[in-house]
DRENDO-1510 file (C-alpha; in Angstrom, 1 decimal, always signed):
<recs>
REC; n; res; u; v; w
REC; 1; MET; +41.0; -64.0; +21.6 .
REC; 2; ALA; +41.5; -61.6; +19.3 .
REC; 3; SER; +38.3; -58.8; +19.6 .
REC; 4; LYS; +35.3; -59.7; +17.2 .
REC; 5; ALA; +34.1; -57.4; +14.2 .
REC; 6; ARG; +31.7; -54.8; +15.2 .
REC; 7; PRO; +29.3; -52.9; +13.2 .
REC; 8; ASN; +30.3; -49.5; +11.4 .
REC; 9; GLY; +30.1; -46.6; +14.0 .
REC; 10; TYR; +30.2; -49.3; +17.0 .
REC; 11; TRP; +33.4; -47.5; +18.6 .
REC; 12; LYS; +32.3; -44.1; +18.0 .
REC; 13; ASP; +29.5; -45.0; +20.9 .
REC; 14; GLU; +30.9; -43.8; +24.0 .
REC; 15; LYS; +28.9; -46.7; +26.5 .
REC; 16; ASN; +29.9; -49.6; +23.8 .
REC; 17; VAL; +33.7; -48.4; +24.5 .
REC; 18; LEU; +33.2; -48.0; +28.4 .
REC; 19; ASN; +31.3; -51.7; +28.4 .
REC; 20; GLU; +33.7; -53.1; +26.4 .
REC; 21; SER; +36.6; -52.0; +29.1 .
REC; 22; LYS; +34.6; -53.1; +31.6 .
REC; 23; ARG; +34.1; -56.6; +30.1 .
REC; 24; ILE; +37.9; -56.7; +29.7 .
REC; 25; MET; +39.0; -55.5; +33.0 .
REC; 26; LYS; +36.8; -58.3; +34.6 .
REC; 27; LYS; +37.8; -61.4; +32.2 .
REC; 28; HIS; +41.3; -60.7; +32.8 .
REC; 29; LYS; +40.5; -59.3; +36.7 .
REC; 30; LEU; +42.6; -56.3; +36.0 .
REC; 31; LYS; +42.0; -53.2; +38.3 .
REC; 32; LYS; +43.1; -50.7; +36.0 .
REC; 33; LEU; +42.5; -49.9; +32.4 .
REC; 34; PRO; +45.5; -51.6; +30.4 .
REC; 35; THR; +47.7; -49.3; +27.7 .
REC; 36; LEU; +47.2; -49.1; +24.3 .
REC; 37; LYS; +50.2; -51.8; +24.3 .
REC; 38; GLN; +49.0; -54.4; +26.5 .
REC; 39; LEU; +45.6; -54.1; +24.9 .
REC; 40; SER; +47.0; -54.8; +21.4 .
REC; 41; GLN; +48.8; -57.8; +23.2 .
REC; 42; LEU; +45.9; -59.6; +25.0 .
REC; 43; GLY; +44.2; -58.9; +21.2 .
REC; 44; TYR; +42.0; -56.2; +22.1 .
REC; 45; SER; +43.4; -53.9; +19.9 .
REC; 46; SER; +40.7; -52.4; +18.2 .
REC; 47; LEU; +39.4; -51.4; +21.6 .
REC; 48; GLY; +42.8; -49.5; +22.2 .
REC; 49; TRP; +42.6; -48.2; +18.9 .
REC; 50; ALA; +39.2; -46.4; +19.5 .
REC; 51; ILE; +39.9; -45.0; +22.7 .
REC; 52; SER; +43.1; -43.4; +21.4 .
REC; 53; LYS; +41.4; -41.9; +18.6 .
REC; 54; TYR; +38.0; -41.1; +20.1 .
REC; 55; TYR; +38.6; -39.9; +23.6 .
REC; 56; GLY; +41.8; -40.4; +25.2 .
REC; 57; PHE; +43.3; -42.7; +27.8 .
REC; 58; ASN; +43.1; -40.3; +30.6 .
REC; 59; TYR; +39.3; -39.6; +30.3 .
REC; 60; PHE; +38.3; -42.8; +30.4 .
REC; 61; ARG; +40.2; -44.0; +33.4 .
REC; 62; GLU; +38.6; -41.2; +34.9 .
REC; 63; LYS; +35.5; -42.3; +33.5 .
REC; 64; LEU; +36.1; -45.8; +34.9 .
REC; 65; GLY; +37.2; -44.3; +38.7 .
REC; 66; GLU; +40.9; -44.7; +38.4 .
REC; 67; ASP; +43.5; -41.8; +39.1 .
REC; 68; ASN; +44.5; -39.6; +35.8 .
REC; 69; ILE; +47.8; -40.7; +35.1 .
REC; 70; ARG; +49.1; -37.7; +33.3 .
REC; 71; LYS; +51.6; -35.4; +34.8 .
REC; 72; PRO; +50.8; -32.0; +36.6 .
REC; 73; SER; +52.2; -29.0; +34.5 .
REC; 74; GLY; +55.3; -28.3; +36.2 .
REC; 75; PHE; +55.7; -32.1; +37.5 .
REC; 76; PHE; +59.5; -32.7; +36.1 .
REC; 77; SER; +60.2; -28.4; +36.3 .
REC; 78; ASN; +59.6; -28.2; +39.6 .
REC; 79; MET; +62.2; -30.9; +40.6 .
REC; 80; GLU; +65.7; -30.6; +41.6 .
REC; 81; ASP; +68.2; -32.5; +39.9 .
REC; 82; GLU; +68.7; -35.1; +42.1 .
REC; 83; GLN; +64.9; -35.6; +42.2 .
REC; 84; LEU; +64.4; -35.7; +38.5 .
REC; 85; PHE; +67.9; -38.7; +38.8 .
REC; 86; ASP; +65.7; -40.2; +41.3 .
REC; 87; TYR; +62.7; -40.5; +39.1 .
REC; 88; PHE; +64.8; -41.9; +36.3 .
REC; 89; ARG; +66.1; -44.6; +38.2 .
REC; 90; GLU; +62.6; -45.5; +39.3 .
REC; 91; ASN; +61.1; -45.5; +36.5 .
REC; 92; HIS; +63.6; -46.1; +33.7 .
REC; 93; SER; +66.7; -47.2; +35.0 .
REC; 94; GLY; +68.9; -49.1; +32.0 .
REC; 95; ARG; +67.0; -47.8; +29.2 .
REC; 96; ASN; +68.1; -45.9; +26.4 .
REC; 97; ILE; +67.6; -41.9; +25.4 .
REC; 98; ARG; +65.6; -43.1; +22.2 .
REC; 99; TYR; +63.2; -44.9; +24.1 .
REC; 100; ILE; +62.6; -41.9; +26.8 .
REC; 101; ALA; +62.2; -39.3; +24.0 .
REC; 102; LEU; +59.0; -41.9; +22.1 .
REC; 103; HIS; +58.1; -42.9; +25.7 .
REC; 104; ASP; +57.9; -40.3; +28.3 .
REC; 105; GLY; +58.4; -36.8; +26.2 .
REC; 106; GLY; +58.1; -34.7; +29.5 .
REC; 107; ALA; +61.1; -36.1; +31.3 .
REC; 108; TYR; +62.9; -36.2; +28.0 .
REC; 109; GLN; +62.4; -32.9; +27.5 .
REC; 110; GLU; +63.1; -31.9; +30.7 .
REC; 111; VAL; +66.7; -33.3; +30.7 .
REC; 112; SER; +67.5; -32.1; +27.7 .
REC; 113; ARG; +66.4; -28.5; +28.7 .
REC; 114; ARG; +68.8; -28.9; +31.3 .
REC; 115; LYS; +71.7; -30.7; +29.4 .
REC; 116; LEU; +71.3; -34.0; +32.0 .
REC; 117; LYS; +71.3; -36.7; +29.5 .
REC; 118; GLU; +75.1; -37.0; +29.4 .
REC; 119; LYS; +75.2; -37.3; +33.2 .
REC; 120; LEU; +72.3; -39.8; +33.3 .
REC; 121; VAL; +74.2; -42.0; +30.8 .
REC; 122; GLU; +77.8; -41.3; +33.0 .
REC; 123; ASN; +76.1; -42.5; +35.9 .
REC; 124; GLY; +74.7; -45.5; +34.4 .
REC; 125; ILE; +71.3; -45.3; +34.6 .
REC; 126; LEU; +70.7; -44.7; +31.3 .
REC; 127; LYS; +72.3; -46.3; +28.4 .
REC; 128; ARG; +73.5; -44.4; +25.1 .
REC; 129; GLY; +71.1; -46.2; +22.6 .
REC; 130; ARG; +73.5; -46.2; +20.1 .
REC; 131; ARG; +71.7; -47.3; +16.8 .
REC; 132; LYS; +71.8; -50.6; +15.3 .
REC; 133; ASN; +71.8; -50.5; +11.6 .
REC; 134; ARG; +69.0; -52.1; +10.5 .
REC; 135; HIS; +68.4; -53.3; +7.1 .
REC; 136; PHE; +64.4; -53.0; +7.0 .
REC; 137; ALA; +64.1; -53.7; +3.0 .
REC; 138; SER; +65.5; -57.2; +3.8 .
REC; 139; MET; +62.6; -57.9; +6.2 .
REC; 140; SER; +59.4; -60.1; +5.7 .
REC; 141; LYS; +56.6; -58.2; +6.1 .
REC; 142; LYS; +55.8; -60.1; +9.3 .
REC; 143; VAL; +59.0; -59.3; +10.7 .
REC; 144; PHE; +58.7; -55.5; +9.4 .
REC; 145; VAL; +55.2; -55.4; +11.2 .
REC; 146; LYS; +56.0; -57.1; +14.4 .
REC; 147; TYR; +59.5; -55.1; +14.9 .
REC; 148; ILE; +56.8; -51.7; +14.6 .
REC; 149; LYS; +53.9; -53.4; +17.2 .
REC; 150; ASP; +57.5; -54.1; +19.7 .
REC; 151; ASN; +58.8; -50.1; +19.1 .
REC; 152; PHE; +56.4; -48.0; +17.7 .
REC; 153; LEU; +53.0; -49.3; +19.3 .
REC; 154; GLY; +50.1; -46.2; +19.5 .
REC; 155; LYS; +52.7; -43.9; +17.6 .
REC; 156; SER; +51.5; -41.7; +14.8 .
REC; 157; LEU; +52.8; -41.5; +11.7 .
REC; 158; ALA; +54.8; -38.2; +12.0 .
REC; 159; GLN; +56.4; -39.4; +15.5 .
REC; 160; ILE; +58.0; -42.4; +13.5 .
REC; 161; GLN; +59.0; -39.9; +10.8 .
REC; 162; LYS; +60.8; -37.4; +14.0 .
REC; 163; PHE; +62.6; -40.7; +15.6 .
REC; 164; ASP; +63.3; -43.5; +12.9 .
REC; 165; LYS; +63.3; -41.7; +9.2 .
REC; 166; LEU; +64.8; -45.0; +7.3 .
REC; 167; LEU; +61.7; -46.8; +9.3 .
REC; 168; TYR; +59.4; -44.3; +8.3 .
REC; 169; ASP; +60.6; -44.4; +4.5 .
REC; 170; GLU; +59.9; -48.1; +4.9 .
REC; 171; ILE; +56.7; -48.0; +5.4 .
REC; 172; ARG; +56.0; -45.2; +2.6 .
REC; 173; GLU; +58.2; -47.6; +0.4 .
REC; 174; ARG; +55.9; -50.6; +1.1 .
REC; 175; ARG; +52.5; -48.7; +1.5 .
REC; 176; LEU; +51.7; -50.4; +5.0 .
REC; 177; ALA; +50.3; -46.9; +6.5 .
REC; 178; SER; +46.4; -47.5; +5.5 .
REC; 179; GLU; +47.2; -51.3; +6.9 .
REC; 180; LEU; +49.0; -50.2; +10.4 .
REC; 181; ILE; +46.3; -47.8; +11.2 .
REC; 182; SER; +43.7; -49.7; +10.3 .
REC; 183; GLY; +45.3; -52.7; +12.5 .
REC; 184; GLY; +45.4; -50.3; +15.6 .
REC; 185; LEU; +49.1; -50.6; +15.6 .
REC; 186; ILE; +49.8; -46.8; +14.8 .
REC; 187; ILE; +47.6; -43.9; +15.2 .
REC; 188; VAL; +46.1; -40.6; +13.1 .
REC; 189; VAL; +46.5; -37.9; +15.1 .
REC; 190; GLN; +43.0; -36.0; +15.1 .
REC; 191; ARG; +42.8; -32.5; +16.0 .
REC; 192; ALA; +39.7; -30.2; +16.2 .
REC; 193; ASN; +38.0; -28.5; +13.5 .
REC; 194; GLY; +40.3; -25.2; +13.3 .
REC; 195; TYR; +42.8; -26.1; +15.4 .
REC; 196; PHE; +45.2; -24.5; +13.0 .
REC; 197; ARG; +43.1; -21.7; +11.9 .
REC; 198; ASP; +42.5; -20.3; +15.1 .
REC; 199; MET; +46.2; -19.9; +15.9 .
REC; 200; SER; +47.8; -16.4; +15.4 .
REC; 201; ASP; +50.3; -16.3; +12.6 .
REC; 202; SER; +53.2; -16.4; +15.6 .
REC; 203; ASP; +52.0; -19.7; +17.2 .
REC; 204; LEU; +51.5; -21.0; +13.7 .
REC; 205; VAL; +55.2; -20.2; +13.0 .
REC; 206; GLN; +56.2; -21.6; +16.4 .
REC; 207; TYR; +54.4; -25.0; +15.8 .
REC; 208; VAL; +55.9; -25.3; +12.6 .
REC; 209; THR; +59.4; -24.1; +13.9 .
REC; 210; LYS; +59.2; -26.8; +17.1 .
REC; 211; ASN; +58.0; -30.1; +15.0 .
REC; 212; TYR; +59.4; -29.6; +11.4 .
REC; 213; SER; +62.5; -26.9; +11.6 .
REC; 214; GLY; +65.2; -27.9; +8.6 .
REC; 215; GLN; +63.0; -30.0; +7.2 .
REC; 216; THR; +61.3; -29.5; +3.8 .
REC; 217; LEU; +57.5; -28.5; +2.3 .
REC; 218; THR; +57.1; -32.3; +1.4 .
REC; 219; ASP; +58.1; -33.4; +5.0 .
REC; 220; LEU; +55.5; -30.8; +6.6 .
REC; 221; HIS; +52.8; -31.9; +4.1 .
REC; 222; LYS; +53.4; -35.8; +4.8 .
REC; 223; GLY; +53.3; -35.1; +8.6 .
REC; 224; ASP; +50.9; -32.4; +9.0 .
REC; 225; SER; +48.7; -31.6; +5.8 .
REC; 226; LYS; +46.3; -29.4; +7.7 .
REC; 227; ALA; +49.1; -27.4; +9.0 .
REC; 228; TYR; +50.8; -27.7; +5.3 .
REC; 229; LEU; +47.2; -26.1; +4.1 .
REC; 230; GLU; +47.0; -23.2; +6.6 .
REC; 231; VAL; +50.5; -21.8; +6.1 .
REC; 232; SER; +50.0; -21.7; +2.2 .
REC; 233; LYS; +46.3; -20.3; +2.6 .
REC; 234; ARG; +48.5; -17.6; +4.6 .
REC; 235; GLY; +51.1; -17.1; +2.4 .
REC; 236; MET; +53.7; -17.8; +4.9 .
REC; 237; VAL; +55.6; -20.6; +2.7 .
REC; 238; LYS; +57.7; -18.2; +1.4 .
REC; 239; SER; +58.6; -16.7; +4.8 .
REC; 240; LEU; +59.1; -19.9; +6.2 .
REC; 241; VAL; +61.7; -21.3; +3.8 .
REC; 242; SER; +63.6; -17.4; +3.9 .
REC; 243; GLU; +64.1; -17.4; +7.6 .
REC; 244; GLY; +65.4; -21.3; +7.0 .
REC; 245; VAL; +62.7; -22.6; +9.5 .
REC; 246; LEU; +61.5; -25.5; +6.0 .
REC; 247; THR; +63.7; -25.5; +3.1 .
REC; 248; ARG; +62.9; -26.4; -0.4 .
REC; 249; LYS; +64.0; -29.6; -2.6 .
REC; 250; GLU; +66.5; -27.6; -4.6 .
REC; 251; ARG; +66.3; -28.8; -8.6 .
REC; 252; GLU; +68.6; -28.4; -11.3 .
REC; 253; LYS; +67.8; -25.6; -13.5 .
REC; 254; GLY; +65.9; -26.7; -17.0 .
REC; 255; ILE; +65.5; -30.2; -15.1 .
REC; 256; TRP; +61.7; -30.4; -15.8 .
REC; 257; ARG; +62.5; -30.1; -20.0 .
REC; 258; ASN; +63.9; -33.2; -19.2 .
REC; 259; LEU; +61.0; -35.9; -20.5 .
REC; 260; ASP; +62.6; -38.5; -18.3 .
REC; 261; TYR; +62.9; -36.8; -15.3 .
REC; 262; ALA; +59.1; -35.6; -15.6 .
REC; 263; ILE; +58.1; -39.1; -15.9 .
REC; 264; GLU; +60.3; -40.2; -12.8 .
REC; 265; GLU; +58.3; -37.4; -10.8 .
REC; 266; GLY; +54.8; -38.6; -12.2 .
REC; 267; LYS; +56.0; -42.1; -10.9 .
REC; 268; ARG; +57.0; -40.7; -7.6 .
REC; 269; ILE; +53.9; -39.2; -7.0 .
REC; 270; MET; +51.3; -42.0; -8.3 .
REC; 271; ASN; +53.4; -44.2; -5.6 .
REC; 272; GLU; +53.5; -41.9; -3.0 .
REC; 273; TYR; +49.7; -41.4; -3.0 .
REC; 274; GLY; +48.9; -44.5; -4.4 .
REC; 275; PHE; +47.2; -43.5; -7.3 .
REC; 276; GLN; +46.7; -46.0; -10.2 .
REC; 277; GLU; +46.4; -43.5; -12.9 .
REC; 278; LEU; +47.6; -39.9; -12.7 .
REC; 279; PRO; +45.2; -37.7; -11.3 .
REC; 280; SER; +43.7; -34.5; -12.9 .
REC; 281; SER; +45.3; -31.1; -12.5 .
REC; 282; LYS; +42.3; -30.1; -10.0 .
REC; 283; LYS; +43.2; -33.2; -7.8 .
REC; 284; LEU; +46.8; -32.4; -8.1 .
REC; 285; THR; +46.2; -29.1; -7.5 .
REC; 286; ARG; +44.7; -30.2; -4.1 .
REC; 287; LEU; +47.8; -31.5; -2.6 .
REC; 288; GLY; +49.5; -28.7; -2.8 .
REC; 289; LEU; +52.7; -29.8; -3.5 .
REC; 290; HIS; +53.2; -30.2; -7.3 .
REC; 291; LYS; +52.2; -26.7; -9.1 .
REC; 292; SER; +55.8; -26.8; -10.9 .
REC; 293; PHE; +55.0; -30.4; -12.3 .
REC; 294; ILE; +51.6; -29.5; -13.4 .
REC; 295; SER; +53.0; -26.1; -15.1 .
REC; 296; ALA; +56.2; -28.4; -16.5 .
REC; 297; ILE; +53.7; -30.7; -17.9 .
REC; 298; ASN; +51.3; -28.3; -20.0 .
REC; 299; ARG; +54.7; -26.3; -20.4 .
REC; 300; TYR; +57.3; -28.9; -21.8 .
REC; 301; HIS; +55.4; -31.8; -22.5 .
REC; 302; GLY; +52.0; -31.5; -24.6 .
REC; 303; GLY; +50.1; -31.4; -21.3 .
REC; 304; LEU; +48.3; -33.4; -19.2 .
REC; 305; PRO; +46.1; -36.1; -20.6 .
REC; 306; SER; +49.0; -36.6; -23.7 .
REC; 307; PHE; +51.7; -36.8; -20.4 .
REC; 308; ARG; +49.0; -39.2; -18.6 .
REC; 309; GLN; +49.0; -41.4; -21.7 .
REC; 310; LEU; +52.9; -41.8; -22.3 .
REC; 311; LEU; +53.4; -42.3; -18.5 .
REC; 312; ASN; +50.6; -45.4; -18.9 .
REC; 313; GLU; +52.6; -46.7; -21.6 .
REC; 314; ARG; +56.3; -46.7; -19.9 .
REC; 315; LEU; +54.2; -48.4; -17.2 .
REC; 316; GLY; +52.4; -50.9; -19.0 .
REC; 317; ILE; +48.7; -49.5; -18.3 .
REC; 318; GLN; +45.9; -49.3; -20.9 .
REC; 319; SER; +43.7; -46.3; -21.7 .
REC; 320; ASN; +40.1; -46.8; -21.2 .
REC; 321; GLU; +39.9; -46.1; -25.0 .
REC; 322; SER; +42.3; -49.4; -25.1 .
REC; 323; LYS; +40.5; -51.6; -22.5 .
REC; 324; LEU; +37.0; -50.8; -24.5 .
REC; 325; GLU; +38.5; -51.4; -27.5 .
REC; 326; SER; +40.4; -54.9; -26.0 .
REC; 327; ILE; +36.9; -55.9; -24.9 .
REC; 328; ILE; +34.9; -55.6; -28.3 .
REC; 329; ASN; +38.0; -57.3; -29.7 .
REC; 330; CYS; +37.3; -60.2; -27.5 .
REC; 331; TYR; +33.6; -60.3; -27.7 .
REC; 332; VAL; +33.8; -60.1; -31.6 .
REC; 333; GLY; +36.3; -62.9; -31.6 .
REC; 334; GLY; +33.7; -64.7; -29.6 .
REC; 335; GLU; +31.6; -64.5; -32.0 .
REC; 336; ASP; +33.4; -65.2; -34.8 .
REC; 337; GLU; +34.3; -69.0; -33.7 .
</recs>
């Protein structure tokens, strides 16, 4: 039975979450707190989401008197190759490489560092994990959401983008991110205030290099907006691009003079951020990715208000003035009758 709705702020109270955890464990006769995936399968996705977002499963396992299942530092690096092979035989036999990357990152990083992935496959411990050509666009919403639940439950959008770009693009296309997050299927990675601000320049560069090497500035902004803002604030974008850590999306010279191109870019921005109407220059600037767009509109296409009106006409959106005029006409027409 699915968990019932709770009042606002309920899950932020540690006592409530702890009591709910104990109640569910007692009800289902469980000796250990279930994983995020197991809680969702039992119908308690809200509880799993709350633990993951606000506290962390390891913290709650300790509160419940369980052993912390997180591997100690050096757990894999201290193993001999044969011990590492035994670990995979016992815990991941028959699984594919992509599964390990998603669900046992420490083990995956260690076999990658030692270049043992091929040997694990050759010895029949792991499968190569060839990707099937999945046509996400042809899936119904129900099937699509079930696929995410079965394969990426408890992962963040950034992790999905890293491991399955086609799936990530389809989520964005369908505008399902907020629904998946509120439903507890995927999570928002929460970091402490000042997480990036307190990093040294070298640590920040290392973070971006490790997580976004070879990707575009747009990818960084979508995947980690706070990291993007900190990089921009420190004036590091140019150096990261020149050093090949990040790339810029190249545009044809003079393309911004083309009105049709500018309109398509305006549509893309509205779709990407879920705007009903193109926002103000101030709001676009805060997004941090559309300086060239704003500059082009002001320089070549009569300024933002005129361009917004033209864009609305192309999209069939009534301006506020037109809406008011329609209401007045309707009202006046009703009086005449």
